[in-house]
Structure formats: C-alpha cells, structure tokens
Backbone as CSV, one residue per row, in Angstrom:
resi,resn,N_x,N_y,N_z,CA_x,CA_y,CA_z,C_x,C_y,C_z
1,MET,-4.144,-9.432,14.355,-4.174,-8.916,12.350,-2.834,-8.373,12.020
2,GLU,-2.299,-9.092,11.094,-0.831,-8.544,10.674,-1.306,-7.678,9.238
3,TYR,-0.345,-6.661,8.667,0.018,-6.270,7.531,1.081,-6.424,6.788
4,PHE,1.154,-6.199,5.297,1.831,-6.340,4.374,2.249,-4.983,3.471
5,VAL,3.283,-4.635,3.380,3.676,-3.845,2.084,4.981,-4.361,1.778
6,SER,4.805,-3.765,0.370,5.748,-4.383,-0.763,6.366,-2.955,-1.220
7,ILE,7.914,-2.606,-0.983,8.304,-1.484,-1.908,9.700,-1.844,-2.352
8,ASN,9.795,-0.912,-3.602,11.151,-1.000,-4.188,12.532,-0.336,-3.328
9,ASN,13.534,-0.448,-3.088,14.485,0.374,-2.679,14.867,1.408,-3.148
10,THR,13.678,2.215,-3.415,14.272,3.428,-3.853,13.599,4.799,-2.474
11,ALA,13.943,6.025,-3.457,13.724,7.164,-2.365,12.175,7.345,-2.417
12,PHE,11.872,7.335,-3.802,10.200,7.180,-3.853,9.480,6.394,-2.744
13,ASP,9.732,5.020,-3.033,8.948,4.245,-2.205,9.680,4.567,-0.522
14,ARG,10.488,4.807,-0.283,11.207,4.791,1.066,10.424,5.809,1.844
15,TRP,10.398,7.570,1.208,9.418,8.394,1.999,8.328,8.320,2.160
16,GLN,7.488,7.198,1.439,6.351,6.599,1.473,5.868,5.819,2.885
17,VAL,6.660,4.969,2.643,7.127,3.573,3.705,7.723,4.072,5.438
18,GLU,8.355,5.525,4.907,8.569,5.677,6.743,7.586,6.346,7.122
19,LEU,6.468,7.190,6.433,5.453,7.570,7.315,4.390,6.611,7.801
20,LEU,3.810,5.523,6.868,3.094,4.078,6.964,3.543,3.323,8.196
21,ILE,5.297,3.335,8.300,5.577,2.634,9.617,5.639,3.307,10.698
22,GLU,5.613,5.140,10.959,5.147,5.845,11.629,4.319,5.960,12.185
23,SER,2.964,5.797,11.053,1.608,5.762,11.448,1.141,4.156,12.644
24,PHE,1.797,3.260,11.883,2.217,2.119,12.963,2.440,2.393,14.222
25,LYS,3.544,3.380,14.333,4.153,3.434,15.916,3.140,4.016,16.515
26,ILE,2.543,5.345,16.023,1.755,5.654,16.708,0.413,5.198,17.431
27,ASN,-0.058,3.879,16.340,-0.634,2.812,16.734,-0.704,1.982,17.893
28,LYS,0.789,1.980,18.490,1.455,1.278,18.990,1.912,-0.252,18.064
29,ILE,1.496,-0.263,17.169,1.257,-2.090,16.518,2.629,-2.005,15.381
30,GLN,3.696,-1.754,15.355,4.529,-1.580,14.270,5.336,-3.014,14.220
31,ASP,5.375,-3.801,15.220,6.083,-5.001,15.123,4.752,-5.809,14.273
32,TYR,3.348,-5.474,13.946,2.826,-5.774,13.372,2.757,-6.005,11.600
33,LEU,3.532,-5.032,11.513,3.644,-4.777,10.126,5.090,-5.562,9.242
34,CYS,4.788,-5.670,8.087,5.858,-6.512,7.465,6.350,-6.038,6.358
35,VAL,7.422,-5.780,6.383,7.526,-4.560,4.725,9.037,-5.540,3.939
36,ALA,8.601,-5.666,2.742,8.946,-6.244,1.910,9.905,-5.426,0.892
37,ILE,11.431,-5.475,1.084,12.072,-4.477,0.300,13.165,-5.058,-0.935
38,ALA,12.567,-4.375,-2.273,13.312,-5.444,-3.286,14.663,-4.443,-3.194
39,GLY,15.622,-5.085,-3.810,16.960,-4.579,-4.043,16.990,-3.954,-5.223
40,ASN,17.718,-2.886,-5.273,17.406,-1.384,-6.600,19.609,-1.394,-6.809
41,THR,19.726,-1.504,-8.056,21.205,-0.995,-8.102,20.946,0.781,-8.556
42,GLY,19.909,1.309,-9.197,19.413,2.431,-9.681,20.290,3.972,-9.031
43,PRO,20.484,4.952,-9.477,20.781,6.146,-8.943,19.771,6.513,-7.794
44,GLN,20.296,6.689,-6.538,19.749,7.649,-4.947,20.405,8.894,-5.016
45,TYR,18.970,9.465,-5.016,18.727,11.154,-4.912,18.732,11.616,-3.301
46,ALA,18.366,10.794,-2.979,17.299,11.190,-1.559,17.493,10.055,-0.811
47,ASP,17.527,10.136,0.818,17.458,9.143,1.623,16.387,9.204,3.021
48,TYR,15.583,8.202,3.077,14.510,7.867,3.838,14.276,6.556,4.398
49,THR,15.262,6.839,5.719,15.970,5.326,6.437,15.683,5.431,7.525
50,LYS,15.208,6.337,8.222,15.162,6.243,9.802,14.328,4.929,10.282
51,ASN,13.234,4.981,9.852,12.150,4.133,10.701,12.604,2.583,10.012
52,LEU,13.104,2.522,8.597,13.356,1.648,8.110,14.318,0.807,8.783
53,LYS,15.338,1.448,9.246,16.497,0.976,9.530,16.169,0.126,11.113
54,LYS,15.269,0.437,11.555,15.030,0.082,13.105,13.850,-0.754,13.119
55,HIS,12.897,-0.643,11.786,11.976,-1.786,11.933,12.115,-3.215,12.020
56,LYS,11.321,-3.914,12.995,11.784,-5.641,13.272,11.657,-6.249,12.097
57,ARG,10.489,-6.071,11.376,9.691,-6.952,10.418,10.125,-6.396,9.261
58,THR,11.402,-6.712,8.464,11.738,-6.169,7.089,12.205,-7.953,6.340
59,VAL,11.709,-7.972,5.153,12.156,-8.838,4.102,13.231,-8.448,2.674
60,SER,14.632,-8.410,2.769,14.891,-8.501,1.641,14.820,-9.137,0.762
61,HIS,14.743,-8.846,-0.361,14.692,-9.468,-1.508,15.354,-9.491,-3.333
62,GLU,15.511,-10.193,-3.897,16.183,-9.306,-5.498,15.159,-8.870,-5.942
63,ASP,15.338,-8.222,-7.059,14.391,-7.279,-7.191,14.066,-8.162,-8.893
64,PHE,12.326,-8.243,-8.441,11.691,-8.926,-9.763,11.237,-7.899,-10.545
65,GLY,11.481,-6.804,-10.637,10.710,-5.755,-11.352,9.308,-5.611,-11.382
66,ASP,8.732,-5.340,-12.317,6.964,-5.327,-12.456,6.457,-6.527,-11.296
67,LYS,7.230,-7.188,-11.027,6.502,-8.324,-10.119,6.510,-8.503,-8.469
68,ASN,7.624,-7.156,-8.532,8.037,-7.287,-6.765,6.818,-7.222,-6.047
69,SER,5.635,-7.050,-6.217,4.885,-6.711,-4.984,4.023,-8.166,-5.010
70,LEU,3.737,-8.927,-5.848,3.065,-9.958,-5.736,4.121,-11.286,-5.436
71,PHE,5.542,-11.262,-6.108,6.190,-11.868,-5.371,7.012,-11.812,-3.975
72,SER,6.756,-10.810,-3.871,7.724,-10.690,-2.131,6.631,-11.241,-0.948
73,LEU,4.701,-11.028,-1.735,4.292,-11.254,-0.914,3.887,-13.116,-0.550
74,ILE,4.055,-13.709,-1.751,3.991,-14.993,-1.775,5.150,-15.369,-1.072
75,LEU,6.883,-14.953,-1.509,8.184,-15.051,-0.523,7.703,-15.128,1.167
76,ALA,6.926,-14.001,1.497,6.287,-14.052,2.591,5.561,-15.057,3.222
77,ILE,4.370,-15.250,2.219,3.700,-16.382,2.696,4.131,-17.836,2.848
78,ASP,4.768,-17.998,1.484,5.476,-19.223,1.672,6.484,-19.796,2.738
79,ASN,7.210,-18.871,3.086,8.043,-19.098,4.359,7.480,-18.824,5.689
80,ASN,6.403,-18.540,5.756,5.798,-17.984,6.948,6.272,-16.497,7.829
81,LEU,6.463,-15.720,6.705,7.051,-14.834,7.265,5.832,-13.610,7.774
82,ILE,4.510,-13.729,7.239,2.937,-13.335,7.477,2.185,-14.487,7.441
83,ARG,1.032,-13.840,8.476,0.408,-15.548,8.364,-1.099,-14.448,8.171
84,GLN,-2.204,-15.589,7.692,-3.307,-14.503,7.470,-3.850,-15.034,8.710
85,PRO,-4.826,-14.089,9.316,-5.432,-12.863,8.832,-4.670,-11.720,8.693
86,PHE,-4.124,-11.266,7.265,-3.505,-10.014,6.866,-3.871,-8.894,6.124
87,VAL,-3.871,-8.082,6.023,-3.962,-6.775,4.976,-2.755,-6.427,4.570
88,LEU,-3.352,-6.356,3.126,-2.531,-6.021,2.077,-2.133,-4.414,1.988
89,LEU,-1.207,-3.838,2.045,-1.360,-2.420,1.806,-0.448,-1.876,0.710
90,LYS,-0.525,-0.650,0.365,0.290,-0.052,-0.789,1.503,0.907,-0.019
91,PRO,2.313,1.465,-0.824,3.279,2.282,0.136,2.623,3.842,0.558
92,HIS,1.330,4.108,-0.229,1.065,5.369,-0.034,-0.327,5.280,0.760
93,THR,-0.133,4.813,2.017,-1.185,4.548,2.936,-0.713,4.925,4.222
94,MET,-1.381,4.934,4.775,-1.209,5.621,6.218,-2.186,5.139,7.199
95,LEU,-2.055,4.249,8.505,-2.716,3.801,9.374,-3.443,4.513,10.050
96,VAL,-4.796,4.851,10.343,-5.424,5.322,11.598,-5.917,4.877,12.786
97,LYS,-6.220,3.430,12.351,-6.718,3.054,13.735,-6.395,1.598,12.958
98,PRO,-5.937,0.133,14.160,-6.032,-1.007,13.574,-7.434,-1.452,12.459
99,VAL,-6.973,-2.476,11.917,-8.577,-2.960,10.496,-8.918,-4.209,11.087
100,GLU,-10.277,-4.091,11.346,-11.196,-5.065,11.953,-10.992,-6.758,11.112
101,GLU,-10.825,-7.660,11.235,-10.723,-8.860,10.232,-11.832,-8.948,9.560
102,GLY,-13.160,-8.927,9.959,-14.240,-8.975,9.036,-14.538,-10.866,8.856
103,PRO,-15.407,-10.993,8.372,-15.507,-12.712,7.767,-14.373,-13.606,7.308
104,ASP,-14.363,-14.410,6.865,-13.331,-15.648,6.415,-13.178,-15.579,4.920
105,THR,-12.441,-14.489,4.289,-13.069,-14.502,2.843,-11.990,-13.276,2.609
106,ILE,-11.801,-12.879,1.271,-10.916,-11.976,0.836,-11.988,-10.403,0.656
107,ILE,-11.398,-9.498,1.666,-12.195,-8.248,1.720,-11.811,-7.257,1.139
108,TYR,-12.539,-6.369,0.260,-11.789,-5.045,-0.246,-12.869,-4.001,-0.097
109,ASN,-12.358,-2.972,-0.684,-12.921,-1.721,-0.533,-13.496,-1.403,-2.162
110,VAL,-14.706,-1.136,-1.905,-15.155,-0.731,-3.501,-14.671,0.941,-3.572
111,GLN,-13.828,0.848,-4.779,-13.056,2.350,-5.032,-13.512,2.549,-6.820
112,GLY,-13.466,1.605,-7.210,-13.535,1.665,-8.403,-12.208,1.886,-9.120
113,ASP,-11.177,2.396,-8.836,-10.044,3.287,-9.441,-9.034,2.425,-10.312
114,ILE,-9.895,1.806,-11.386,-9.492,1.322,-12.587,-9.345,1.925,-13.823
115,SER,-8.548,1.701,-14.644,-8.259,2.446,-15.734,-9.458,2.085,-16.629
116,PRO,-9.709,3.354,-17.373,-10.715,2.751,-18.253,-10.707,1.763,-19.579
117,GLU,-9.523,1.574,-20.112,-8.932,0.587,-21.082,-9.230,-1.108,-20.052
118,ILE,-9.275,-0.703,-18.864,-8.949,-2.403,-18.203,-10.632,-2.768,-18.059
119,GLN,-11.765,-1.807,-17.837,-12.862,-1.863,-17.461,-13.541,-2.367,-18.952
120,ASP,-12.845,-1.669,-19.744,-13.366,-2.161,-21.410,-13.193,-3.380,-21.112
121,GLN,-11.610,-3.830,-21.228,-11.352,-5.225,-21.401,-12.447,-6.143,-20.382
122,LEU,-12.746,-6.028,-19.529,-12.990,-6.674,-18.761,-14.803,-6.304,-18.173
123,LYS,-15.465,-6.042,-19.387,-16.860,-6.112,-19.318,-17.832,-6.788,-18.272
124,ASP,-17.492,-7.852,-18.792,-18.228,-8.758,-17.573,-17.574,-9.292,-16.579
125,PHE,-16.887,-8.354,-15.828,-16.374,-8.636,-14.623,-17.516,-8.579,-13.114
126,PRO,-17.466,-9.593,-12.852,-18.783,-9.932,-11.728,-18.875,-8.961,-10.761
127,LEU,-17.285,-8.643,-10.160,-17.461,-7.752,-8.968,-17.370,-6.733,-9.075
128,PRO,-17.372,-5.400,-8.207,-16.938,-4.098,-8.480,-15.588,-4.246,-8.204
129,PHE,-14.860,-3.312,-8.923,-13.685,-3.196,-9.056,-13.378,-2.644,-8.131
130,PRO,-11.878,-3.370,-7.028,-11.446,-2.660,-5.980,-10.747,-1.353,-5.851
131,GLY,-10.324,-1.172,-4.422,-9.557,-0.134,-4.265,-7.768,-0.721,-3.943
132,ASP,-7.290,0.068,-3.101,-5.936,-0.782,-2.820,-5.652,-1.607,-1.688
133,VAL,-6.535,-1.803,-0.891,-6.668,-2.273,0.290,-7.252,-3.224,0.485
134,PHE,-6.902,-4.551,0.885,-7.426,-5.833,0.385,-7.157,-6.523,2.279
135,ILE,-7.796,-7.506,2.789,-7.868,-8.172,4.073,-7.929,-9.668,3.173
136,PHE,-7.096,-10.621,3.599,-6.965,-11.966,3.407,-7.139,-12.750,4.869
137,LYS,-8.535,-13.550,4.784,-8.290,-14.606,6.371,-8.948,-15.899,5.155
138,ASN,-7.844,-16.734,5.590,-8.366,-18.439,5.352,-8.847,-18.121,3.600
139,CYS,-7.947,-17.552,2.797,-7.410,-17.459,1.823,-6.636,-18.479,0.935
140,PRO,-7.193,-18.938,-0.129,-5.969,-20.436,-0.410,-4.871,-19.769,-0.872
141,ASN,-3.998,-20.332,-0.110,-2.395,-19.757,-0.746,-2.501,-20.076,-2.900
142,ARG,-3.082,-20.636,-3.482,-3.141,-21.163,-4.535,-3.911,-19.807,-5.313
143,PHE,-4.674,-19.048,-4.708,-4.830,-17.773,-5.207,-3.801,-17.015,-5.663
144,PHE,-3.207,-16.746,-4.585,-1.634,-15.973,-4.886,-1.086,-16.221,-6.107
145,HIS,-0.664,-17.797,-6.302,0.418,-18.446,-6.871,-0.375,-18.579,-8.437
146,LYS,-1.773,-18.558,-8.562,-2.554,-18.529,-9.829,-2.222,-17.278,-10.299
147,ILE,-2.155,-15.756,-9.476,-1.703,-14.873,-10.087,-0.562,-14.601,-10.799
148,ALA,0.489,-14.988,-10.033,1.659,-15.245,-10.643,1.964,-16.202,-11.688
149,ILE,1.386,-17.112,-12.094,1.244,-18.016,-13.226,0.826,-17.055,-14.576
150,LYS,-0.478,-16.230,-14.392,-0.481,-15.498,-15.131,0.305,-14.501,-15.274
151,MET,0.818,-14.144,-14.414,2.035,-12.725,-14.920,2.982,-13.251,-15.440
152,GLY,3.824,-14.972,-15.248,4.557,-15.305,-15.967,4.052,-15.763,-17.474
153,GLU,2.589,-15.556,-17.602,2.379,-15.873,-19.136,2.570,-14.282,-19.932
154,GLY,2.769,-13.420,-18.958,2.887,-12.148,-20.013,1.322,-11.009,-19.574
155,ILE,0.585,-11.904,-18.575,-0.636,-10.609,-18.176,-0.097,-9.762,-17.389
156,THR,-1.087,-8.618,-17.664,-0.690,-7.519,-16.322,-1.037,-7.977,-14.980
157,GLU,-0.372,-6.929,-14.362,-0.683,-7.770,-12.647,-2.102,-7.271,-12.219
158,GLU,-2.325,-5.910,-13.050,-3.993,-5.315,-12.650,-5.163,-6.475,-13.360
159,ILE,-4.917,-6.732,-14.445,-5.753,-7.696,-14.961,-5.661,-9.386,-14.468
160,ALA,-4.196,-9.752,-14.124,-3.800,-10.802,-13.573,-4.725,-10.447,-12.131
161,TRP,-4.692,-10.140,-11.233,-5.491,-10.207,-9.826,-6.946,-9.820,-10.289
162,LEU,-7.343,-9.361,-10.947,-8.827,-9.068,-11.388,-9.701,-10.541,-12.068
163,THR,-9.155,-11.184,-12.948,-9.232,-12.068,-13.334,-9.145,-13.458,-12.123
164,THR,-8.302,-13.379,-11.525,-8.194,-14.429,-10.606,-9.260,-14.242,-9.419
165,MET,-9.689,-13.168,-9.037,-10.930,-12.674,-8.072,-12.131,-13.418,-8.919
166,GLN,-12.066,-13.080,-10.120,-13.221,-13.825,-10.677,-13.918,-14.987,-10.933
167,GLU,-12.462,-15.730,-10.554,-12.374,-17.143,-10.537,-12.579,-17.593,-9.021
168,TYR,-12.232,-16.887,-8.102,-12.404,-17.204,-6.615,-13.235,-16.369,-6.034
169,ARG,-14.442,-16.124,-6.745,-15.447,-14.819,-6.423,-16.269,-15.481,-5.147
170,ASP,-16.125,-17.010,-5.114,-16.886,-17.219,-3.797,-16.280,-16.930,-2.502
171,PHE,-15.005,-16.544,-2.364,-14.192,-16.116,-1.414,-14.281,-14.523,-1.071
172,VAL,-14.621,-14.006,-1.973,-14.904,-12.587,-2.212,-15.761,-11.606,-1.609
173,THR,-15.655,-10.724,-0.600,-16.615,-9.972,-0.221,-16.672,-8.597,-0.282
174,TYR,-17.242,-8.094,-0.702,-16.931,-6.328,-0.888,-18.258,-5.481,-0.218
175,GLY,-18.143,-4.284,-0.227,-19.005,-3.168,0.425,-19.428,-3.885,2.148
176,THR,-18.433,-4.651,3.221,-18.276,-4.449,4.210,-18.217,-3.413,4.792
177,GLY,-18.203,-2.476,4.342,-17.514,-1.265,5.281,-16.749,-0.540,4.571
178,PRO,-16.537,0.775,4.808,-15.133,1.133,4.340,-14.051,1.096,4.915
179,LEU,-12.775,0.637,3.767,-11.407,0.257,4.593,-10.283,1.528,4.613
180,GLU,-10.543,2.303,3.073,-9.510,3.677,3.031,-10.424,4.650,2.498
181,MET,-9.718,5.980,2.755,-10.219,7.376,2.166,-8.855,7.527,1.480
182,PRO,-9.395,9.104,1.036,-8.406,9.570,0.232,-8.162,10.650,1.155
183,MET,-7.068,11.640,1.234,-6.648,12.363,2.081,-7.785,13.701,1.637
184,ILE,-8.640,13.888,1.449,-9.205,14.983,0.830,-10.632,14.783,1.400
185,TYR,-10.639,13.566,1.893,-12.118,12.922,2.852,-12.749,14.049,3.909
186,PRO,-13.972,14.167,4.176,-14.130,15.530,4.794,-14.382,14.517,5.921
187,VAL,-14.743,13.154,6.356,-14.819,12.810,7.464,-13.728,11.902,7.971
188,MET,-13.401,11.435,9.165,-12.536,10.149,9.587,-13.566,8.859,9.982
189,GLU,-13.576,7.828,8.878,-14.061,7.193,9.263,-13.814,5.924,8.580
190,THR,-12.245,5.535,8.126,-11.947,4.657,8.406,-10.653,4.413,8.748
191,PRO,-10.045,2.822,8.582,-8.703,2.685,9.327,-7.749,3.218,8.541
192,ILE,-7.792,3.255,7.237,-6.669,3.593,6.424,-7.079,4.888,5.702
193,ILE,-5.913,5.868,5.333,-5.686,6.763,4.585,-4.906,6.249,3.163
194,ASN,-5.485,6.784,2.004,-4.880,6.436,0.876,-4.870,7.453,-0.070
195,TYR,-3.182,7.978,-0.273,-3.136,9.266,-0.860,-2.665,8.951,-1.880
196,LYS,-3.066,7.957,-2.970,-2.718,7.688,-4.202,-2.449,8.808,-5.257
197,HIS,-4.026,9.638,-5.028,-4.291,10.565,-5.857,-3.417,12.135,-5.131
198,GLY,-3.055,11.962,-4.123,-2.548,13.124,-3.221,-3.746,14.231,-2.854
199,TYR,-3.502,15.589,-3.385,-4.773,16.800,-2.573,-4.532,17.872,-4.021
200,PRO,-5.708,17.172,-4.575,-5.392,18.022,-6.254,-5.095,19.596,-5.853
201,GLY,-3.911,20.155,-6.537,-3.559,21.417,-6.584,-2.846,21.852,-5.072
202,LYS,-2.493,21.036,-4.429,-1.478,21.287,-3.241,-0.653,20.092,-3.250
203,PHE,-0.833,18.938,-3.095,0.108,17.894,-2.795,-0.082,16.586,-3.864
204,GLN,0.833,16.617,-4.897,0.668,15.075,-5.551,2.326,14.414,-5.305
205,ARG,1.964,12.746,-4.772,3.531,12.186,-4.553,4.207,11.985,-5.596
206,ILE,3.399,12.255,-6.474,4.321,11.437,-8.200,5.485,13.089,-8.192
207,HIS,5.409,13.851,-7.752,6.126,15.238,-7.702,7.236,14.759,-6.589
208,TYR,7.360,13.833,-6.395,8.586,12.974,-5.434,9.370,12.026,-5.383
209,ARG,9.669,11.803,-6.676,9.780,10.496,-7.305,11.740,10.354,-7.015
210,PHE,11.965,11.437,-7.164,13.982,11.172,-7.145,14.385,10.707,-7.734
211,GLU,13.819,10.590,-8.987,14.590,10.099,-10.140,15.804,10.713,-10.795
212,ARG,15.802,12.080,-10.591,16.809,12.659,-11.281,17.196,13.827,-9.855
213,ALA,19.080,14.157,-10.523,19.038,15.097,-9.062,18.133,16.493,-9.061
214,ILE,17.686,17.262,-10.195,16.997,18.242,-9.672,15.484,17.765,-9.933
215,GLN,14.612,17.555,-8.795,13.000,17.621,-8.838,12.072,18.540,-8.984
216,PHE,11.216,17.884,-9.501,10.063,19.024,-9.565,9.599,19.534,-7.845
217,GLY,9.506,18.346,-7.024,9.194,18.969,-5.770,10.178,18.746,-4.935
218,GLY,10.102,19.573,-3.687,11.355,19.028,-2.781,11.678,18.543,-1.639
219,ASP,11.071,18.438,-0.273,10.989,17.438,0.676,9.368,16.979,0.947
220,PRO,9.014,15.742,0.525,7.626,15.765,0.956,7.088,15.824,1.701
221,HIS,7.728,15.129,2.880,6.946,15.614,4.254,7.053,17.126,4.445
222,LYS,8.165,17.643,4.478,7.853,18.951,5.241,6.747,19.739,3.812
223,ASP,6.638,19.184,2.600,5.264,19.992,2.012,4.080,19.337,2.509
224,ILE,3.710,18.188,3.331,2.522,17.672,3.486,2.341,19.045,4.596
225,LEU,3.226,19.283,5.500,2.840,19.917,6.711,2.536,21.681,6.249
226,GLN,2.689,21.913,4.698,2.734,23.520,4.354,0.890,23.122,3.504
227,ILE,0.621,22.505,3.777,-1.136,22.007,3.164,-2.347,22.899,4.147
228,ASP,-2.873,23.574,3.439,-3.921,24.214,4.460,-4.906,24.911,3.517
229,PRO,-6.561,24.570,3.415,-7.037,24.125,4.835,-6.398,23.017,4.734
230,THR,-6.533,21.463,5.840,-6.637,20.364,5.937,-7.938,19.607,6.281
231,PRO,-8.415,19.105,5.820,-9.639,17.836,5.844,-9.089,17.181,6.735
232,LEU,-9.565,16.486,7.574,-9.109,15.802,8.778,-8.291,14.642,8.129
233,PRO,-8.767,13.560,7.159,-7.359,12.642,7.009,-5.844,13.261,6.546
234,THR,-5.873,14.697,6.231,-4.737,15.301,5.541,-4.240,15.978,6.925
235,GLU,-4.833,16.302,8.239,-4.573,16.840,9.360,-3.955,15.887,9.933
236,TYR,-4.409,14.641,10.057,-3.731,13.499,10.551,-2.436,13.226,10.033
237,MET,-2.413,13.137,8.715,-1.104,12.788,7.692,-0.687,13.896,8.217
238,GLN,-0.430,15.415,8.916,0.766,16.213,9.379,0.871,15.585,10.700
239,GLU,-0.223,15.243,11.808,0.737,14.630,12.788,1.907,13.780,12.597
240,VAL,1.075,12.750,11.882,2.241,11.811,11.622,3.753,12.332,11.175
241,VAL,3.367,12.932,9.950,5.216,13.950,9.624,5.517,14.420,11.231
242,LYS,4.874,14.775,11.851,5.579,15.963,12.884,5.742,14.596,13.576
243,SER,5.313,13.530,14.026,5.556,12.550,14.568,6.906,12.013,14.707
244,TYR,6.764,11.784,12.665,8.397,11.167,12.465,9.630,12.331,12.532
245,GLN,9.151,13.531,12.491,10.553,14.519,12.643,10.815,14.738,13.772
246,LYS,9.980,14.265,14.965,10.281,14.332,16.336,11.390,12.957,16.327
247,ALA,10.915,12.048,16.147,12.058,10.939,16.021,13.076,10.869,15.999
248,LYS,14.259,10.166,16.679,15.666,10.346,16.582,16.029,9.540,15.743
249,SER,17.144,9.673,14.929,17.667,8.799,13.984,18.103,7.600,14.481
C-alpha cells in the first residue's frame, strides 16, 4: 500500500508534514509515502524541513493555487510516481499503523465533515459525506480527471469531488471500518489520526500559519507536548514529536 499527500511549500504545511513523515518513520514505511510539494514565492517566517530534505519520495511542481492537491495527484498518477492501491492523506494527519487495503473500490470514512452550505446544495447526495482519508484501489484514472475538468469549469474542489463520487458511486464503499480519528478520541482504534479540528481549548493548528512575522502561536511541535491531560491519540502525537526532536537534522 502506498500513500500520497500534497502540500504547499509553506511553513504551515511543512510543520504538519514533518510530523506525518516522522509517523511513517516510526512505522518503518517512510518509503511508501509520496509527498508532492507545490512551489511558493511568498514570505517564509519559519522553517520545518528536516524530514523533507531527507525524504526519498518527493515531487516538486509548479503552484496551481487552489488546485494543487488534485493536480499534483493527477501528475503523480499519470507519471507512475504512485500506483494503486494508495491512501490519500491530508498534511494534518499522522499514521498510527499501516492501512489495510480493503476491497477493489474507493473507500472512505464516514465523518460528515462537510459545511452546511454544501450539504444544502447537495441535498440529494446519495452517499454519506466523507472524511479526509480515502483508499483508492482499481479506481479508473478518469475519475480524477473528471474532478479536474469540473474545477476547470469553476466548480469548487469540494463539490467537484462529491458530485464525481456521485457519478462513480458504483465504485464507492463506505463504513467498512473507521480509517481516521480526531486527536481527542478516547481510544486508539484507527490507523490514522486527523487533527484537522485540533484539541478544543488546548491546540488548534490554524494558530500556526506563519503568515506574519508575529504569530498567534509559538512552535506547534513544542505546544503539542504541553497538552495535558492527553487522550490516547494525542499521547501518540506527543511521541511522534519527541521522536522528531531526537532525530538529527
């Protein structure tokens, strides 16, 4: 099983993907993770590149703006840089254990993490709304290109994904078992931690965007270590940070 994640070349995405790579190193499968990195000419106020500099599977490409995540995935697929089956990840995730392949289809975790506005637009959507993590196995490549065509017509990425999934619903499986869990989950039962929404009152990743010289937050890695008490997923995240800090630059 391979894994793919797309990031912008900004400190905000880098501090997250540095920990993602570290979680793969802990599982000793870092060579199965492909990281696509979009170019960036904006200001840089912090540097998180220790793991990225050494990571064997990186793909650099031009900046496609809000289309980076999809276009980089298509680039990687069309050039055989990644092959199915693969897991599509977000930067704000960590690997707890390798993901199992499952059946020949598109698999996703039911999270319902879709904005009310989009839910209202897609009242007749025939599938439960997905989370952030997908498994693709024997999925037609035209599925990804169809999403790109819709985005080229001005449709937002989120709606393009959902409407294309509707058209290809014969390939979609959901609810086959949890794939992702938040950092405040009470038990460790999924292969992926998704800290998109952080830890309310203690840690929010949006505080570490590094878009200005003066930040609302400090060092996100150090701040993760300050969280107490710690649910099991958060405790695992702390172990990943400690491992990252011990690694040589």
